[in-house]
N, C-alpha and C positions, 0 to 999 in steps of 0.2 A: 413480345417481350421476352428477355431470358435473363437470368441474373446465375455467373457462373462463377467458381473460383479457381484460382491456379496456383500453383507452387512457381516460387520464383528464386533462382538460384544466381551469387555471383555478387548480391547487393552487400555494401560494406559500410556506408554512410546514405546521409539523408539526401546527398547530391543524386546516387544512384537511383532511389525511388521517384524522387522530381522528376526526373530523366525520363523513367519509364513512364510514369504517370502522364508526364507531356507528351510524348511520343503515341501511347496508346489512345489518347484522348483525341488525337489528330485524326484517327480514323472515322470513315463513314459508317454510320450506325451505332457508334459507342457513345452511350448515353451518360454513363457514369464510371468514375475510375478510381478505386481506393486501393492504394499499395500501403501493405502493411510490413516494416523494416524487422519489426522484432519478430513477427512470426513468417518473414520470409512468404508472404503470400499476396494475392492480389484478387479483389473483388470486382467482376464488371457486370455492368448491366448494359446488354446490347440489344438491337434489333436484328433476330436471326435472318431475316429475310433478305438483308443487306450484307451482313459479315458474318464469319461463323469463327470459332475456337482456332483453326489453323491460320485465319489470317492475324488473330490477338497473339499468339504463340511468336509468329514470325515476326511484327513488330517488336517484339521484347528482344528477339535474338538480333534483330537487325541494331537494336541500340548498344549491343555489347553481352547481354545476360541472356540466361537460360531461362525457359518455362516449360511446364507441363500441365496437364489438366487434373483437376481433382472432381472426381464425380459427386454428384448430388447424395446418390444413397448411401445412407450409412456414413454421412459426413463426421458424424461424431466419433464414429470407431477410427476412420481415416485421421482425425486428429490426434486421436489416443496413438497412434502409431508415429505420429510425427515426433513424439516423445523424444522416442529412443533416436531419430536423427539429430533431434536437438543436443541429447547425452553425447551422441556419437560426434558431432561438432567440439563440443567443450572438451572431450579426451583427446580427439585429434590436436587441438590447439594445446592443450597442456604437453603433449609429446613434443610439438615442435618447439614448445617454449622450455622446456629442460634441455633439448637438444643444442638450441641455439645459444643458452648459457653456458653450457658445457664446453663447446667450443670459443664463444665470444670471450670469456673471462681469461682463459691462457692466451689469448689472439692481443687482448689489450695489455696484458702484462707484458707479453713480450714486447711488443711494439712501442711501451711507455717506459721500458725497463732502464735504457740507457738515458735519456732523459732526467728519471726521478732517481736515479742510482740505485735500482733495484739489482740484487743478486741475477746473473745469468749465466746457464753453460758457457764455456770458453768458445764453442762450435759456434754460439751467436754472436762472438766478439771479433773485431777484428776487419779490416779491408777484405783479406782474404775471404772472408768467410760472408760476406754482403751479398751473395747470390743464395747460400743456404738460409741466413736471416731472412730474405725476400720471400725465397719459395715456402718456407716454414708458415709462414703468414699467410700465404696465398692459399696453402692447403688447409690451415684452420678457417680461412673464410669459405672456402667453396660448401663445405656440410652447410653451415648456416645459410647461405643463398640459395642450395639444394632443398632445405627440408622448409623454407619459405619461398619457394617457388609460386606460390599461390597470387604472391604479390604481384609479380612480372606479369603473369599470365592475365591476369585481370585490369592491373595497372594500362600494360602496354596495349591490352585489347579496348578498353573505353577510352584510352589518348587515340588511337587510330580510328575510334567512332566517333571522335570528336565531342568526348564527354569525359574529360579528365577528373577524377576522384582524387580521394587520399591515397589510395593504391598508388596511383599516377605518380605521386610525388614521391613517395616510397622508393617504386621502382626507378624514376629517372635519379633520384640521389644517389641510390646504393650503387647504381650499374655505374653513373659516372665517378665514384669513388673507385669501383672496383676496376674498371677500364682504366685508369689512370695508374693504379697499382700495376697492372698487366704491363700498361706501358713502361712504367719506371724499372720492371723488371729486364725487360729488352735493353734499355739504356744501362741498365748495371752490366748485363751482361757484355754488351758494346764496349764500356769502359773497362773491365776487366780484360777482354781479350786486346784492348790497344794501350793497354796498360796507362789508362786516364783516369788517375785517382780520385781528381778533383768531380769528375761526373759521376763516380762510383759515390763518393761522398755526399755529393748534391741529391741524387735519387734515393740513397739508401733512406736518406730522411723523409723523403717524398712518397713513402708507400703508406696508402690511405686503405688498408685491407681494413683494419680495425674500426674505421668510420663505419665501413658498409655493414660489418657483422655486427657492433654494438649497437647501430640504429636498427637495424632489423628485429635483435632481440629484445630491446626497447619497446618498440612499437607491436611485437607481439605479446609483451605484457599486457599493453595496454588495450588489444585486441581479448586476449584471454578475458580478462577483468569484464569485458562488454560480453562475451559471448555466455559467461556464467550466470547472465539476469535475463538471458534471453529463453525463449521458447515454454512460458509457463501458462499459458493461458490454455491449454490442453487439459492441465491438470484439472481445472473448474469443470471442463465439460467430463472428464470421467467420473468425478464424485457426484456429479448431477445424474448421471446415467446409474450409478451405484445405488440411487435414491429409490429409483424404481424396484418393486418385486420383480423377482426373475419369472415368477408363476401366479398361477390366479388359480382359486377354488371355484369351479362353475357347475352350475345345476344344469344336467343336460339328461332329457328322456327319464326325469324323475330321480336321477342318481347324481351324486357329488363326484366330480372327476377334476383332478388336478392338472393343469395344462401349462403350457409356457405362454408369457404374457403377451408374445408376438401372436399367439393364435387366437387370442380374445377378438370377437366381432361385435358390432354392433347388435343391441337384442338382447345379448347373452345376460343371464341372470347370474350374479358372482355373489358367494359369501364371504362374509369377512367375520373372522372370530375375533374377540379380545385380544389384544397386544399385537394382531397383525397388521399391514400394512394396505393401503388400498391401491389396488393394481391400475386401475384406469379412473377415467373420469365417468360419473354415473348420477341416477336416481334413486335415492332408497325406495324400495315397496315393500319392505316387511322390517319391524323391528325398531329400536331407537338406541343410540349410544352418545357417549361425548367422544369428539373426535378432534384429535391434535394436529392444526393445521399451520402450526406456527414456522414448519421447515417451508411455507410456500406464502403465508399472509403476514407473516411475523407477529400475528398475537400470541399473545404469549398463553392466554386463557383459553382451553379448549371450548370447541363450540358444540352444543347440544344439538344433536341430530335426531330428526323423526321422519316418518312417512312422507316422500314428496319435496323433502330436501335434496340438494345437491350435494356429492361428496365429490373430493377431488382426487387425483392419483398422487403417491407418494406421502398421504396424510395417514395418521396412526389412529387406528380404534383405541380407544383406552379402556372402555369396561363393558359395553353392551356386545349383542350379538345381531347382526342386521343382513338382511340381502338388498342388493340395487342394481338396476338395471343398465348395461354398459351403454354408456351416449357418445362419449368420444374416446375413440381408441387408436393406437401406432401415432402417428406425428400429429394427429389432432388433441391430444391431450396436454392439460396448461405444462405440465413439467417438459413436454417436447417442445411448446411452444418458447418457454423459458429456455430451453437449450439452444434453440434457433437464435433467440435474442442476442444469448451472449457470444453467438459466433460471429453473428452480424455486427454485434456492437464493437467486437476485438478485432473484425477486419476494418470497420471503417474509422477507425481513429486515424487522424491526421498524422503523418510523420512528423516526428519533432524533428524542428531546423535548427542544425548545430553551426555556431557560427564559423567553426574551422573549415566546414566541408562548403560553408558559402563562400567564403574567401578562397578557396582553393581553387573552386571553379575559375576564378580570375587569376590567382597568384601564380599557377603552374604555367598557364600560357605566357603570360608577362617574363617569368623569369627565363621559360627557355627562349624566348625573344633575346633578353638582354643577354645571354649567354651567348647565343650566335651572332648576334650584333657585336658584342664587344670583341669575340675571337677576331669576326671579320676585319674591323678596323683597326687591331693592331698589325694583321696581316697586310691590310692597304698600306700604312702606316711604315711597313718594313720590318717590323720586329719578325722575330724566329719563330719556326712553327711549334717551338717547345713552349715559348713564351706566349704565345696567343692561344696554344692549347691550354696550359695552366691559367690563363686569365677566364676562359670560359667553363674549366671544370670548379675554381674557386668560386665563381658565381653559383655552380648548381650545388656544390657541397654546403656553402654557406645558407641557401636557401633551403637544405635539407629538412626534411618536417617531423625531425625527431621533438623538437619543442612544440610544434604545432599539435602533434598527435598524443604529446603528453599532457597538454594543456587542459584538457577536459578531464581524461578518465583519474588522473592524481587528486584532482579535486572532489571528483566523485567519489574516490575511494576513501578519502579522509571524511567526506562529509557523510557519508552510509557508515562507516565507522563510527564518529561522533552521533549518528542518529541512533546506533543498536544500544550505546551506551545510555540514551536519554528512553528507551525502552519503543524505540520505533525502527521498524523492520521496512527498508526501501527495496524493494523488489527489482528496480531498474533504474539505470541512470536517467533515462526519459521522465520518469514520474518525478525524481528528484529536481528536472530543469524545468520542467514545466508549473511545478506548483507555486513558483514564485508570481506566477501569471495571474492565479486563481482570484476571481472577483465575486464569485458565488461559492457559498459552502451549503449543501443542501442534507440533511441530517435525516436520519430514521429515527423516527421515536422508540420504539420498542426495543431494548437492549442496548440502544445507543445511547439517548439520551436519558432513559430509565433502566432500572436495574435488570429488568426483563422476566422477573417472577413475582407473582401477587404475594403483597403483606399487609398485616392488618394494619389502618391509620387509625382508626377510630371506634370507639366503644361507647355507646348512649344507652343509659337504663332510665327507667322510671324508679319511684319511690320505694318499691316493692322488692328490688334486688340491687346489689352493688356489681361495679365492674370487675372485680375478680371473680365472683362468683357465679356470674353470668359466663365468663371466658372459660370459668372450670366444668361449668356444665354443657357448653357448648363444643369445646375441646374435646369431652369424654364422649359426646356424641358423634363427633367428626372423626375421631381417631379410627374406626372401622370402614372410612369413605376414601376411597382414590381420586376423588376429585382435586386439583390444586388448589381450589379456595379452600377448602378441608385440610390440607396441608398447612396453608399460611395460618389459618387460625391455631392448628394445634403446634406449629412450630411457636408462634407467639406463645402459648401456655408454658411450652418449655422454657423459653428466655425469661420468663416471670416465675420461674421454677415452681411452677402451680400442678401439684400432684393431682391426679386425674380420679374421677370416679371409676366404678364398674359399670359397665351398662348391660341391662337385664336383656333388651330388645332392641334392634336397629333395623329399620327398612327405608332404604333409598325410593324416593319418588321421583320418576323419570322426568326431567325438565323443571321440577320446584323445588326440591330440597330434600330434606327427610324427617322422618319422626324417629323418636328414640325413648326408651322407659330408662329413666336415670332416677336413684332412689324410690322405684315404685311409683313416679310421676311423670306422666308423659311430656314431652318437649317437642315443639317445630323449631326447624331453623332452614331458610330458605327464602324464596322470591316473593314477591307481592301476589304471583298467582296460587302460592301455597296457603297464603293466608285467607285469600278471598274461597279458596275451596274448602278450608275449615272454618269458614265464617266467624273470624275471629274478631275481636273487637282492636282495631290498629291505633286507637288514639290519635295521640299528635305528630305519632310518627310518620306520616306520610308525606308530610311537608318537609321534615327534615332528611327524608330519602331521597325527596328531588332535589334538595340543596345539594346534597352529597353526590348525585347522581351527575348533577351540573359542574361537579368538580372532579369529574372523570373517575369518580369511585363506585366502587360495585356494590351497594348495602343489601346487606342480608337479616331479615327480621327472626328475631328470637322470640318464641312464645309457649306460653303452656296452654292449656285446653280451654284458657278462657279468653286473653288476650295476649296482645303484644306486650314482650317486658323490655325489650331494648333493640338496639341496632349495632351490628358488626359491621363496620366497611372494610372492603378490601380493594387496594388498588396498585398498581405498578408503580412505584414511587421513582421520582427523579433522583439520578445519582449527586453524591453531592458536588462535584465540580463541573457540572453541566451548565449552570447557569453563569459562574464565571469563564467557563471558556467561549460561550456565545458573547458575553460581553468582551473578549478579546479579540474576538474577529472583528465585532463591529469598531473597536478601536483601531483596528486595522485599516478598517475602509472596505471590510468584506462582508457583504450582503448574507445573511443567514436564513434558510427555509428550512421548516420541517416538513418531512413527507411522512405520510403513516397511512397503514391499512386500517387503524381503529377508526370508531365513530367520531361524527363531529364535537359532540359533548366533551369527551376525553381529550381530543385535539384543541379546542379550545381551552380547557382548563390549563393543560398544560403551556399552550401559548402564553396565555395569561399570567401564568406563575415565572415563567421565564424572560417574560418581556420580548419574545419573538415577534417581528414584525410581519412575517409571512406564513402559515400553515396551511396547508393541503391535507384534507383527511378524507377515509373511503377509498384509496386507491388501490389496484391491483399492482401485480408485478407489471405488468404489460404497462400501466398507465406511470408507474413510476419512471420506467426508461423514457416513455415519451415525454415525460414533464421534464428531464433532463436535457433531452433533445430540443425541446423549446425554447429554453433557456440559453442553450446554445446558439441556436438559429438568430438569437435576438442579439449575439455579438459577444457574449459574455463566456470567459472560461470558468467552468465549473469542478468543484470536487464535490464527489459524493461520499457519506461516512456512512456505514451500514455495519448488520451484521448477520443478516437472515440471508437463507439461499432467495428469499424472496427480492434481496437486494441486488443478486448479479446481474441482473442485466441492466439494470441501472448503474452499478459500480464498474462495468466494463465501457457503457457510452460514455460516462463521465471522462474528462481530461484526465483528472486523477481520481482514481477510487482508493478510499481510505479504509479498511475492515476492523472493527473492533476485535483485538484477540479472542475474547471469550465468544466470539460468534462461533458459525459454522465454519465447517473446512472450506464450502462451498465459495462462501464469500470472501474469505482469506484469500483463496485461490484467484480470483477472480478481481481483488482489488490489488494495488499498484503499492500501495503502502499499508502496513500492517501495524496496530498498536496493541504491544505486549499486555500492558498494566489497563486496557480498556477503560483509559481516562482519556474525555476529549480535550483536556489541556495539553496532551501530547499530539493532538493534530493541529493547534495552535504551534506548538514548537517545530513539528515537520515543515509548515510553511514558512517560520522564520529561518530553520536552516537552510530551505531551498533558497530563499532571497541572500542569504549571507554566502551559500553556496557558487550562485548565479554571477553574484559579484565577484567571488575569488576566481572564479572561470575568467571573466573579463578581464582583470587584473593578469591572468597567466598568458593570455592570450596578445597583451599589450607585451609585455616581455619576451612573448616568444618570437615576436616582429619585430619589437626595436631593434634587435640584434641584425636581423637579415637588413632593414631597412637602412642601417647605416652601414653594413657590412658589404650589401651589393656595389655601391658605388663604389668602395674600397677595394672589391673584388675586381670590377671590370676594370680598374687602372684609370679611373677618374682623377685621380690625386698622382699619380706617377709622374707625368710630365710636370707638374707643378713643384710638388715637394718629394717626389721620387720614392712614395708609398706605393708598395705593390704588396698586396694579399697574397702571402704564399697559403694553398690548399690548406697545409696544415694546421695554419692559424684560422682559418675559414672553419676547419673543423673543430678546433678548440672554442671559437666564437658559438658554433653549434651546442657544443656542450657546457657551455657557460649558461646559454639561454635554459637549457633543460635544468639544470642546476636551480635557475632563479624560480623557474616555473615548478620545481618539487618544493622546494622551500617554502616559497609562497603558499602552495597547497597545506603545508602542513600548520599554517596560522589557524587554520580551522579548528585545530584539536583544542583551542582556548575559546571555541563558540559556548556561550551560556544562553538559554532561553530570557528571553524579557517579558516581564510581568507589567505593562501600564496600568491595573487596575490595582489598588491597595485593598486587598481583601479583609484587611483587620481594621477598615477605618471604624469610627465611632457608630457610623450607621449600621453596621454589620452586627455589633455588639451591644446597641444600645440599651442598658437595662432600668431606664427611666421609670417605668411601671413598676419596677421593685420597690416596697417600702424600705428595702437597706440599701437602695442606690447613694452612693457617696457622689455628691454635687462635684466635689473636686475632681474626679476623675479625667483625665484629659487624654485626647489623643494619642499622645504619646505612650502613655500607660497601655491604652487599648490596643496600638499596634503590636503588644507581645503577645506570645503565645499562652503564656502565663502571667497574668499581673497581680502583683503586690500592693495594697493599700490600704493605710491603718484606718478602721471603721470607728472611731472613737474608742476612748477608754484603752483598753489593752487587746481588744477584738482586731483580728488581722482579718483581710478581704483578700482572696484571689479568684481571678477571672478566669475560666478556662475554656478554649475553642475546641469544640467536640464534634466531630464528624461521624456519621453514620445514623444519627436519631431521625424517627421520621415521624413518631405517632406518640401519643399519651403514654402507652407502655415503655417507649424507649426513654422519655422523659422520667417517670416514676423508677425504672431500672438503674439510669443513672445517678439520682438522687438519693436512692437507697445505696448506691454501691459507695458514694461519696459519706454519707452520714455514718456508716458504718467505720470509718477511719477516725482511728483514736485523734482526739483533738478538732475533730469537727464539730461545730455546735448547729451548724445550718447548710443547708445545700438547695439553691434553687435554680432551675433549668429554664432558660429561654429556649423554648423549641424552635420560635420562628426564626431567631438569629444564632440557633446553634451554639450557645455558650451555657457555662453555668457559673454561677456565681456562690463560693462557698466563704462561709464565715467560720473563722477559726479561734479557739482558745489558747492555742499555744503554737508553736512554731511546728509545721508540718512540710517535708521537703516536698518540690515540686515532682519530681520520680515517684513517689508515695500516690499521690492524689492521681498522677498519670496511670500508676499500674491498677490503682481501683477501677478506673475508667475503662482501662484496656481489658481487664480480667473480667468485664462486665459484657463486652463484647463490641466496644465502640473505639473509637481511635482521637488521643488529644493531639492537633495539628500545631 
């Protein structure tokens, strides 16, 4: 059994990839084929005892396309080289587009000038200059056809192979128009030579060079827009490769030696100093440290490592010095496996079926048959050759795929532009198209549902110390530490504007916490192991710490030399809009699944808090990708939302990968859609925008074909015998242009798209203050629905209710209350932390902007 990747050239639509997939699958010995239109590649699993690479390449070539082998060795480097090819394709397409319009615009002006009364040179006026008029158009049309010769090469090649595609439609339609124009020039020349001015007049108006040139220019514009969105997957591979250190410090022959990471062998002893990256996977043999594995596991808090613990390549050593024995090197490291998964997931994505390409497979042969039959029938009926030929040409011209080609890219262009206005970057048309089918949304926890960095959430003390004093001492002790939990405590003190003490002595206790001398008194801050080690009286704080741990929080004990004085809890808090986004997805009938590398307690706490029906915890990067695949295998379309490198394989495997903008570059490059504001509500907007865009595309396709459906019978002369109606190729071209105008106009309607919110986030239940003694019972739902509400609270006092975002703990509550009470005219302010609201009692009129500014200056947001 062998899996091999091939480059495939000449594909332009999903009809191409489907044809290749079908023909290669027919070969004996081929087990599985995945053709990727976006990356112009094909992954084939086959039995090498039955078939070889040459047979597979020949099958692709026999289908009408090109194929070449990509070696397995250094495949990531090959992918990197593929970027330049993609950029070259875009550059070439842009050149073709510019040249096409340079010649098509003046050609259109000259051809339509007489009809629209536009000024033209005298040399292009009059019967005597008819040949000059016609020949000028021919010369302007030729460069457009030459520069776009790719359409003819591929279109006719696939047509002759029995698999017509969009290029076939373009090639036939424009060739027919051009051929008729050349025929008309001969007729003009004949008329001038024989002084038949009626013939000259007739064929001077039957030149359709502008139809050929303008169609090619417009189709090239659509192709250019598609090309810009292609070839992005290899950027993610490059960034993954860049994560790994280029060198490793190894211990050989009792001496330190820096060598390329490729030269590290299993069993080498590797030295890692503070701030350095771990080069390969291994097991610690000496020392201990705090290691940041967030780029691989998604866990925001660094992990304490000691002798016997595993370390993973590309993780970062934060503080300590340690040595480890290399276990997995080269292609066996966790990072290499992730790179391989991203490559495979990208290659195995099912090609997105485009409705226009599916229809074109039937539409082109049918139109050709109709044109040939119509021509023959009229000849049999005794019509002149010119009449019959014009009938056939009219059928081909009216069925020219201009509108068909514009139906999708115009809607996609407007849709992606509207997405950008809403902070949503859509990287490919395919992702926007398929997002409307999404049935399940899988979300990473850390950095996606939560903020991604630890914050102080609770401070509990005994009667011997108050909260502010405990925080002041703890922050003073922690300011010398580099641990992220220490940063959270110090940051909380800064938010509360607490001035710190000088610390006389500080000592970090590995894996337990720290001890410090503050105001000549010794204090301890750390985990339960530290408290047990020092034989300190824990009191009733153990039960409380268990409760907090069950809520997904990390409790830190604060103690003096005799007993525990309190607990500071730290957690990665949920983003303000995460719950709203989950409710919106569920209201749309989309299942929400939380996927995380965190422990079960933390996952269950977040699941309960947000009301998520399903959560999967303690999964490694490979398992995340497998979970996505399991859901897909059950027949559901899956979107994955993540932010870390560990999410990259899952983002690539999902039908639509959505990356949080504040996430890693690799996650962003692996995803199909990027949320600039890191707001999950934008993911809801992206799905709604996809649905609106697909609806618009279907409408565009209807308008594109309705003209053809009406015009083809007319062009074929069905009504000529009865009503005398004959469709001149000129009017056939006009009908084609009208269909294009209707398509573009309809696509522009997407500019009025606005995201819908089915959940009322300001319902009474969201800011119910009934537990507060000063709650006015006459408050109603209409009042609560306002961002800042005004109500008289008896006498001359006024009550205002503010909806505040960004609060997550008791200190946030205290900070907002303090800021509001400092405003002149405020008698009292009470914050409801659970409902994210603040009730303010006023003794005089205070402007809403004044209250909002006070809250904003305190670091929070009034919405």
